[in-house]
N, C-alpha and C positions, 0 to 999 in steps of 0.2 A: 273820305279819308283814304290814305295810302294803304296798300297791303302791308301786313306785318313783315318785319325784317326777315330775310332768309338766314339760315344757319351760317355761322362764321366758317370760313375756309381756313385750313391750316396754312401757316407761313405768311399771314397777312396781319399787320399791326398798324396802329394809329400813332402819330407823333405826340398826341396830347389829348386833353379833354375835348369832347364834342359838345358844342353849345347849340341849342335850338332856341331862338327867340321868336315869340309870337306876339304880334301887335294887331289890335283890332279897333276899329272905330264904330263897330256895330253893337257895342255893349248895351246901349240905351234901348235897343230893339227887343231885348230879352226881359221877361218878367220873372221875378222870383230869384232864388239862389241857384247859380249855375257854377259848375266846376269844369275845368279843362285838364285833361291828362295827356301826357306824351308817353307812349309805351315803346320800349326797345327790348325785344325778346321777352324775358320774364321780368324785366325792370320797368316799373311804372312810376312816374312823377305826377302827383295830383295836387292841384292848387285851385283856389277860388279864382274865377274868371275876372281878370282885370284888363285895363287897356294895354298893358305890356307886361310880359313875364318871360324870364329866362330859365331854361331847363338845361342841366349839364349831365353828361353821361361819361363814364370812364372808358378808356380804350378797351379794357377787358370786357366791358358790357357790350360795346358796339361791335368789336371784332371787325369782320369784313362785311357786315350787313350794309345794305344799300337803302333800305326803307324802314320807316317807323310808322306808328299809328297815332293819330290825334283823335281823342274822344271827348265829347262834351256831356256832362251829367247835370241833372237838376235834382236838388234836394226836394223830396216829396214828403218826408216825415222825419221827425226827430224826437228824442226823449232823453231823460237823464238816467244814468246807471251808477249806483254806488260801487266803487272799486276798492274800498277798504275792507279787506277780509275780516278785520276785527269788529267791524260795525255792520257789514252786510250779512244777510241771511245766506246760508250755504247755497240755496237755490231760490231764485225769485222769478216771477213772471213779468215780462216786459211786453207791453202792447203798443202798437203804433197804428194810427189811422192813415191808410194809403188810399186816397181816392174814396171809393165806395166800399172798401174792404178794411178789415182790421187784421194787422199782421202781428202774430204772437211769437215771442221767444221765451225759452226757458234759459235763464242766465245763471251760471254758477261762477262764483268768485272765490278764490282761495289761494293759499301759498303753494308753491311748487316744492316737491320733495327733493328735487335735483339741486345739488350745490352749485353756487354761482361759479362759473368758469372765468378765470382772468382772461382778458383779451390777449390774443396772441401778440407777442412782441414783434414790432416791425423789424424786418431784416436790417435796415440801415442803422437802427439803434444798436443791434448786436455788433455790426462792423465798427461802429464808432467806439463802443466799449472795448472791443479787442484792440483797436488802434491806441486808445488811451492807456490800456494796460501795457502794451508794448513800449510806449514812450516812457512810462513811469518805471518799468522794469529795467530799462537800460539808461535811465536818467538823461535821455537825449535833449529834452528841453533845457535842463539845467546846464548841461555841457555846452550846448549852443549859446546859451545866454552868457556863460562865463567867457567863451571864446570871443563873442562879439564885444563884450566889455573890454577884453584885452586889446582888441583891434582899435577900438575907439580911444583907449588909454595910450597905446603906443603909437598909433597912426603910422604904420610901416609904409614904405614905398610900394611894396607889393602886398596888398591886404589879402589877396586870395591865397598866396603861398603862406603868409603868416597865419591865416585862419586854419589852413590845412595842418600846419605844424602844431597849433594849439590843440586841435582835435586829436592829433596823433599823440601828443603828450598826455592829454586827458585819458586816452585809452590805455596808455602805459601805466598811468597812476592807478587806474581801476584794476590793473592786473597785479599791482604791487602788493606784497603780503601785508596783512594788517598788523603783524607783530613788529613792524619797524625794521631797523637795520639788523638786529640780532637774528631774527627769523630769516631775513633775506640772505645774510651771510651764511647761515647754516644750510640753506637750501642750495645756494649757487656756488659757494667757494670751499666749503669744508671738504667736499669730496671731489674737487676738481684736480686735474693734473697740474702740479706747480710749474712744470717745464714750459707749458704753453703760455702761462701767465707771465713768468719772468722773461720769456723770450722777447716780449714787447719792449723791455728795458735793456736789452742786450746783455743779460746776465744769465747765469746758470743757477738753477734751483738747488738748494741744499736742504738737508733735513735739519730741523730745529725744533726745540721743545715748544709745544703749543702753549705751555704755561709761562714761558719766559722768552717772549719775542725779543726782548732787549738784548738777549745773548746772541742773536743771529748776526752774522758778519755783514758789514756794509757792502752792497753790491754796486759796482760801477759798470757803466755800459754806454748806451747810445748818447746820454746827455753829459758824460764826463764825470758827474758826481752822483749818478744813480738817482734814486727816488726823491731825495731832498731837492735836487735841482729841478726835477720834473714837477714837483709840487709847487715850488716857488714860481716856476714859469707859467703853469697852467691854472693854479688854484689861488695862490697868495694874492694875485692882482685881480681876481674875478670880481665883477660888478655885483652889487648886492642883489639885483634882480635875478641874476644867474644863480647866486647862492640859494635864494629862496626856492627857485625851481628845482635845484639839485636836492635840497633837503625834503621838499614835498614828495620827491620820488620815493622816499622812505617813510612817508607818512608823519613827518615831524616838521616843526616850524623852526626856521633858522633865526638865531639871535647873535649879534656880534659879541665877541669875547670882551671881557673887561678891559678897557683902555683902547680897544680897537676902533678906529674911525670908520664910519660908513663911507662907501664909495658910490 
């Protein structure tokens, strides 16, 4: 047999499991029960001698060792031992005849006082659990599924740009307040500077009662007739799909007004 493997050197690793296959045609020459073992460091694989047998060792076991040891054993004696602590005596005597001598053992069988330790969790399971938690926390799978469904439904000329827009819209919807338009208005408009808002319509902001908006004067500006013209130009002819997306931004579902035809 070869000398036992040398100690592993640092910085050396194996790409995968090391397999040792032993084939023999001399099994018929042996009498009695024989066993063959392959030893790598402190790890030993023992099995009954057969014409062919495969032994596997992990990279951590092999390390950078170059040699292992093959050993052949013969069974010279055997007996039966009760291993049920509820049925076996606390201590029993076991005797085996080994050649011209009798080998005696005092065998004690019982339960351990130490609690069973759960097997350590495999690191890759922890990583998988963390990844699943991240996906669920941010609803990434649901958002990607909704975006892909929209791509297949609309079939845009540029699906990549459309997909990016859908994901961006989904992110904006996630940031929208849950209280709908009232909360959104209170957060973003009630404390804003009116001058910057009205400037977009070519008008000057004036003070008006928050309770009676109908008393505010009509403001004319960039579109000739002020906001009514702007609304008719940009919103009145809006397609239904765009209206749905606009209302979803505030967490509500759009429904056409009574008598209003769908577009």
